[in-house]
N, C-alpha and C positions, 0 to 999 in steps of 0.2 A: 503494499501499501505506498503510495506517494500522498508528503503532505507539502504544499509549497512553502516555500520561505521568499521568493523574490522575484521580481519582473524586471526586466528589461525590456527599452522599445526605441528602435530607429529611430534617428533623428530626419525628417524631412530635406531639409536644406543642405545635409551632406551628400545628397545624389545615391543614398542608399537605399534598395528596395524594401519596404512594407515590409520590418522585420518586428517579431518579438520573441523573447526568451523567457523561460520558465524555471527558477531553480525550483528543484523539489529535494524533500528528503525521502531516500527510499530505506527499508530496511536494516540494509548494511553499509549504503553508500548515496552518494548526492546523484541526481539525474537531471540533466538540462534538455529541455523540448526546445524544439528549436523550429520557429513558424516564419513561413513567408506567403504574406498577403491572407493571412487569415489560416491556413494550410498548414498541418505537423508535418513536417516534411523527415524529422529524426529526433530519438532520443538516444541521448549520448549520457553512457553509466558513465559517471567519474571511478570507479574501481576505489581504492583506497587512498584517493587526495582528498582533502581536504574540503570546506567550504569553500575559501577565498577561490581555488583553484576552478570549482564548479564557477564563478561568478566572474573569474578571467574570460572563461569560455565563453559564458553568457554573453557577456559585455562584446567578447570580439565579434562574434554573430552580427550583434546590432550596428556594432562600428562598421562592419562591411569587412575586418581583417579577416576573416573565415570566408572566403567566396561563395564555397558551393560543399554541400553536405557531403559530395560526393569525393572530397579532399580527404575525409575520416577513416580511418582506419580499424576496425572495432580493436579494442585490447592494447592501441597503441597511446592512448589519454593518459 
């Protein structure tokens, strides 16, 4: 079961698509849900990493640092 902790939103003035990310606490790890134009594209399990790491991932998504969900490989986070 996931419990939402924080949400991040893209800034339209920065020429980034309409993106939202939600950081949640799972049973044993943090999970970052990545949305674009209201569609959930990917849920990333942050594994052993802490909350700050998960929030950095969420912020990188909405800032456009993470260009595409295709750039992510499971287990590398």
